[in-house]
C-alpha positions, -999 to 999 in steps of 0.1 A, spaced: 0 0 0 27 25 11 49 15 -19 21 23 -43 16 57 -28 53 65 -31 53 54 -67 23 76 -75 39 106 -58 72 101 -76 54 101 -110 35 132 -99 68 150 -91 84 141 -124 53 156 -142 60 189 -126 97 192 -133 114 226 -135 102 250 -162 122 277 -177 103 307 -190 72 286 -187 83 255 -204 103 225 -194 116 222 -230 133 256 -229 156 247 -200 182 232 -223 182 262 -247 206 292 -248 199 328 -256 224 332 -285 239 301 -299 217 301 -330 237 328 -346 272 312 -343 290 306 -375 281 274 -394 316 260 -390 314 265 -352 281 248 -351 295 217 -367 328 217 -347 310 219 -314 278 205 -301 252 229 -313 227 239 -285 194 253 -299 185 288 -291 154 302 -275 132 329 -291 118 355 -267 87 376 -272 99 412 -273 81 446 -272 94 477 -289 90 508 -267 75 486 -240 70 516 -216 50 537 -241 16 527 -227 -14 551 -223 -27 549 -188 -64 549 -197 -82 521 -214 -97 535 -245 -109 524 -279 -90 552 -296 -52 547 -295 -34 580 -290 -4 588 -312 31 581 -302 24 551 -280 36 517 -288 16 493 -266 -21 486 -259 -38 510 -234 -35 499 -198 -10 471 -207 18 483 -184 51 465 -180 40 446 -149 11 432 -169 33 425 -199 55 404 -176 26 385 -163 14 378 -198 47 363 -208 67 391 -225 104 385 -219 121 412 -239 117 450 -234 131 479 -254 133 510 -231 142 545 -242 161 565 -216 158 603 -216 162 632 -192 132 652 -181 134 685 -163 115 682 -131 115 713 -109 148 724 -123 165 690 -119 172 663 -146 153 631 -138 157 599 -158 124 589 -176 114 567 -204 102 588 -233 95 583 -270 109 615 -284 115 646 -262 101 642 -227 91 678 -223 82 693 -257 45 682 -256 50 661 -288 69 631 -276 54 605 -253 66 609 -217 64 576 -200 72 566 -164 103 574 -143 130 549 -150 133 538 -113 96 530 -112 100 506 -142 131 491 -127 112 483 -95 85 464 -116 113 442 -130 128 436 -96 95 426 -80 86 402 -108 120 385 -110 121 382 -72 87 364 -72 93 344 -104 127 328 -100 126 306 -132 122 335 -156 150 349 -179 145 383 -196 162 408 -218 162 446 -213 175 467 -242 182 503 -235 180 530 -262 202 553 -243 193 587 -257 201 602 -223 238 593 -226 238 580 -191 269 561 -181 270 524 -171 280 535 -136 250 559 -132 227 533 -147 240 507 -122 231 530 -93 195 535 -106 190 498 -113 201 488 -78 222 459 -67 194 433 -70 190 437 -108 227 443 -115 236 412 -96 212 392 -118 229 404 -150 242 379 -175 278 384 -184 285 365 -216 317 345 -221 342 362 -243 359 363 -267 333 350 -293 324 327 -307 310 314 -275 281 292 -263 263 309 -235 248 290 -205 214 273 -209 184 289 -194 185 263 -166 221 272 -158 212 309 -158 183 303 -135 204 281 -112 231 308 -108 204 336 -107 219 354 -137 186 361 -154 187 395 -171 205 403 -203 211 441 -204 221 455 -238 224 491 -250 232 512 -280 253 537 -259 273 536 -227 291 503 -228 325 503 -211 349 476 -200 345 483 -163 308 473 -163 307 440 -182 270 435 -172 260 460 -199 265 446 -233 264 459 -269 244 430 -281 256 427 -316 257 388 -315 219 387 -310 193 391 -337 160 410 -332 134 407 -358 116 441 -358 80 434 -370 61 467 -369 52 497 -391 54 534 -384 40 565 -400 46 602 -397 22 631 -396 27 664 -416 28 686 -385 54 664 -367 76 650 -395 104 644 -370 82 620 -350 73 586 -364 42 572 -348 34 534 -343 6 524 -366 -20 506 -345 -44 500 -374 -17 481 -393 -7 462 -361 -39 442 -364 -26 426 -396 11 429 -389 8 409 -356 -12 381 -371 2 346 -369 5 344 -407 25 377 -409 48 368 -380 55 334 -394 62 348 -429 88 371 -414 104 342 -395 105 321 -426 124 348 -445 150 349 -417 153 311 -418 158 312 -455 186 336 -450 201 313 -423 194 338 -396 182 326 -362 158 350 -345 166 356 -309 139 382 -303 106 387 -321 97 424 -316 64 441 -321 43 471 -312 9 466 -296 19 432 -283 -16 423 -270 -30 427 -305 -25 396 -326 -5 364 -320 30 373 -308 31 348 -280 16 320 -301 41 327 -329 70 326 -305 57 293 -290 57 278 -325 92 290 -332 103 274 -299 85 242 -307 63 243 -276 26 243 -270 8 276 -274 1 296 -242 -31 297 -223 -56 325 -222 -45 359 -207 -64 375 -179 -84 406 -189 -67 439 -184 -79 458 -153 -110 478 -161 -117 460 -194 -143 434 -203 -143 403 -181 -144 382 -212 -108 376 -224 -121 367 -259 -132 403 -263 -97 416 -260 -70 417 -286 -41 394 -280 -54 372 -252 -28 346 -248 -8 341 -216 25 322 -211 24 294 -186 37 302 -151 68 282 -141 65 293 -104 33 275 -97 45 242 -112 78 244 -94 60 251 -61 40 219 -67 72 200 -73 85 210 -39 53 199 -23 55 166 -41 91 162 -30 81 167 6 53 141 2 78 116 -10 99 121 22 68 117 44 57 86 26 92 71 28 93 77 65 60 59 69 73 29 51 104 28 73 
């Protein structure tokens, strides 16, 4: 009788093995090995790469839920970064810019000029950094990428201070010199190195946690348009996103990259809750499509009424169940003895 219970519990535990970014299958993948040279792939054991769902200008979110999308925003109204993380987005492009607040420069995230009334002024940078810290502290089996568009010209040292020690200590520092095979997602999770920071400006040798990111390929899949009165500002095209973010369109882009022997590391869109970004990424990773997303706060209670209603599976819950099952095995073993 007791032996049967132990056997059942053991099987139950194996069913809920560790999941990396929501999937057990991704634990053996790396972030970058797909773009190594062909000769290096054949010389060494090639480890498949993982594709991450990525948002262009992830911070550019209007606060009010509305059917009319304001210009110069890039994501669905009300879909703030904390909710993006919950839904399964794992790559974030953030534009850093200074804003004059009571005579002092404060680091914000802005699309265009923070203070000219034309550009989109997003949240303070430290507020966004806190959202990442809270999520990664609670969800210990998740690996993300943060890409800075450093228009502020902030140094790596200054940025390190604003990020805080928790996030900086989670930074992935790739092996060099290339070509190199990075650790798998499981290895990154085990060592708690779970954030890849890249930037277009501000890299220096004394802060290796901040990378230039040239070895990684982002497929940018979005369309902009400009208005006559603000020709210097290019606005995201929400109407086109309904077609651009369809599964058919995303897969067509991915197939073009494959034909050119380019491995996509990040699939980047605007208005990521519109269309099939998470489903397309799941297909590229060879894993089952995600479950339904929760409705956005203040929206319809019916997820099917929303655009882009898929949600990545949570690895934290399943891993918690694994620990419970492990404890049950110990209890049952003691009962037998």
